[in-house]
N, C-alpha and C positions, 0 to 999 in steps of 0.2 A: 503494499499499500504506500509506503513512504517512497518508494521508487517511482510510482506513478505520480504521487504529488510533485516530486522533484522534477520529472519529466515535464508535467504541465506547466510548472514554474518557469523553466527554461524557455519553453515555447513562448510563454506570455512575454518575458523579457525580450525575446527575439523579435516578437511582433511589434513591440513598442519601438524599436530601434528605427523604424522607418520614419516616424515622426509625421506630424500633421503637414500636408502639402507636399510630401516628398514624392519623387518620381516612383511610378508603380510599374513593375514588369507586366508588359502586354502580350508579349509573343516569345516563345521559348522553343527554338528548333534544335533538336538533338540528333537527328538523322539516324534513328534507331530502325533502319530499314524503310524509312518513309520520309516525306517531305512535310509532315503535318506539324502543326502547332500543338504542343502538349497543352496549352491553356485553351484550346478550341478556337482560335482565330483562323484567318485564312492561310492556306498552305502555300509554300514556296512553290514556284514553277522552275523546273530544270530546263535549261537551254542546251541539252545535248551531252551533259556529263555523265558520270556514272555512279549510281547510289549504291553504297555499301551497307553493312551492318551497323556502323557508327560513324560514318563520315560520307560526305559527298566529293568524288574526285572531278576536277574540272581541267580544261586545258583549251587554248585556241578559241577564246570567246565563248566556252561553254559553261558559263557561270549560272547564276540564279536570279530570279526576278520575283519581288513581292509587291503586290498592289493592295490598296486600301489597308495598309498595315499601321497607320498613323492617325490620330486624331488631329494633331497640329503638326503640319508639314515643317515648321521651324523650331519646334521644341522637342528634343528626343536625346536617348542615349542608345548607342548601337554597340554590342560587343560581339567581336568576331574572333573566334579560335580557330586559326588556320595556319597552314605552311605553305611555301612555294619551293619548287625544286630548284630554282635559280635566282640569284641576287646580284649577278656579277654584271659588270659593265655599266656605262652610264646611260641605263635605259629605264624609263618610266614604265610602272606596271599599274594599271588602274584596279583598285580594290573596291571602291564605292563611288557610283555615279549618282548624281543629285538631279540631273536634268533630262531624264528620259533618254538618254544617249543622244542629245541633241547638243551637247557642248562639252569641251575639255574640262569644265569644272568638276572636281573630284578630289578623292584621296588616293594617293599612289604610293608604291615603294619606289625610291631612288637609290640604288645602289644598296646600302645597309641601313637607310633611313626611311622614315615616313616623310610625305611630301604633300603638301595641299597646294593645288593650283586653283587660282592664282593669289590666294590670300597670304600665305607664308611660305618661305623657302628655308629649307634646313630645319633644325631642331634645337631646343633649348639643351637637350642633353642627347648625346649620340646614342641612337637606338642600338646600332651594333647588331642588326638583324643578321641572321645567318639561314642559308638554304636548308631545306628539309628539316626545319625545327618548328614546333608549334609555338605560336605566341597568342596572346590575348590582347587584341587591339580594341580600344574602346574610343568612341567618338561621340562626344556630347555637344549640343547646341542649346543655350538657354534662349528661349523665345522672347524673354524681358530684355536682357542685357545684350542679346544678340552675340555673347561670346561663344566662339566655337574651340574646343579643346580636344587633343588627341593624346591618348595614353598608350604605352606598351607595357604590359604585365605590370599595371598599376603606377607606372612612372610616366609623368607629363613630358610630352615630346615637344609640343608647340601649340600656340593658340593665337587667335586674332579676334577682333571685333568685326563681325561680318555684317556690316551696315548694307552692303550690296546685295545681301541674300545669296551668295554663292553656294551656301550650304544648306539652302531651303529646297526640299523636294518640290519641284515646280508643276508636275503634271496633275491633272484634275483628280486622279485617283492616288496621288503621292507615290508614284511608281519607285521602288528602289532597285537598283541593278547592283549585283555583287560579282567581282571578278570578271567583268566584261568592259570592253572599251567602246567608245562612241565611233562611228564610221566617218571621222572628219579628216582624214588624211594620214596624220602620223600613226604609227603602229605602237600603242601603248597597252596592248593585251598582255595579261599576266602570263608569266610562264605556267606550266602545268603545276598543279597543287591540290591541296585537299582541304576542306573546311569541316571542323568537328562540331561546331555549335554556332548558331547565331541567336542573340537575345536583344530585345527591342523594349525600351522604356518609354513612357509617355512624358519625359521630361529629362532635364539635365541632372545627372548624378553629380555629388560633389567629389572633390578629389579623394576626401576620406572613404566615401562609399566605393569609388571605383578601386581604391587600393584594397578593399575588402569584398570585391563584387561578388565572389563566390559564396559569401556568407550572407548576403542581401536576401531576406526572406521572400517567398512568392507570395502573390495576393491571397492565397488560401489560408495564410497563417491564422487569421482571426477566426475563421470558420473551424479549423483544426482545434484551436484553443477551446472555442465553445463546445466542441464535441468531447474533448478531453475532460473538461471540468463537468459537463453533464453525466459522462461515465463515471467520474470520481464520485459525484453525488448519488448516482444510483447504487454504487457499491456500498457507500455509507449507509444508505437506507436499508440494503439487504443485510449489512452486518449488524444493524441495530434492531432489525424487526424481529 
């Protein structure tokens, strides 16, 4: 009984860590043999890659697309866990596209760093990305301050105030393209790679939340807490009956 009470208390404290007005996880794609959102939202659409038991492998513009995944096209956090087979040479590789493949605006890798075109060049701390290595890249944009920030494995890499809306998803259904380049001349397609998870929040996570991103509770935490407490109450009544 004490173990049950302890578990419920821990769950309650974890639930409260999100705080009022905090960004809420809206979509969770884990690629467990499918492209479905574990939270019941719209599924990703594959553009020709290979779906495995725990990842999606892409190459030659065979990435992923998500439509109608945001309430606010300019306020979000996106966490991508992925790897690329090559990061060598002075070549841009597009990771996220904001303008429905109608512009060069987007997040890229450039050699071993993250790169945003055209808002910021370089990084505040050298990313040191390596080929065939999984990284958790988190992109946040605050709809109020217009601050766009990028992180690698919890460490801030660069930021800028996006007054021009470069990082706002522009199409009517807020389409997101992952690991695909726009057809505007220069070849910025990513090298072959694999994505292990994609998670999307409805607002900008703080730097602290990004650093602890895998501990941020899912939206069901309060429901689980209620169920746990109800179960404890039922057990207490049975013990005293």
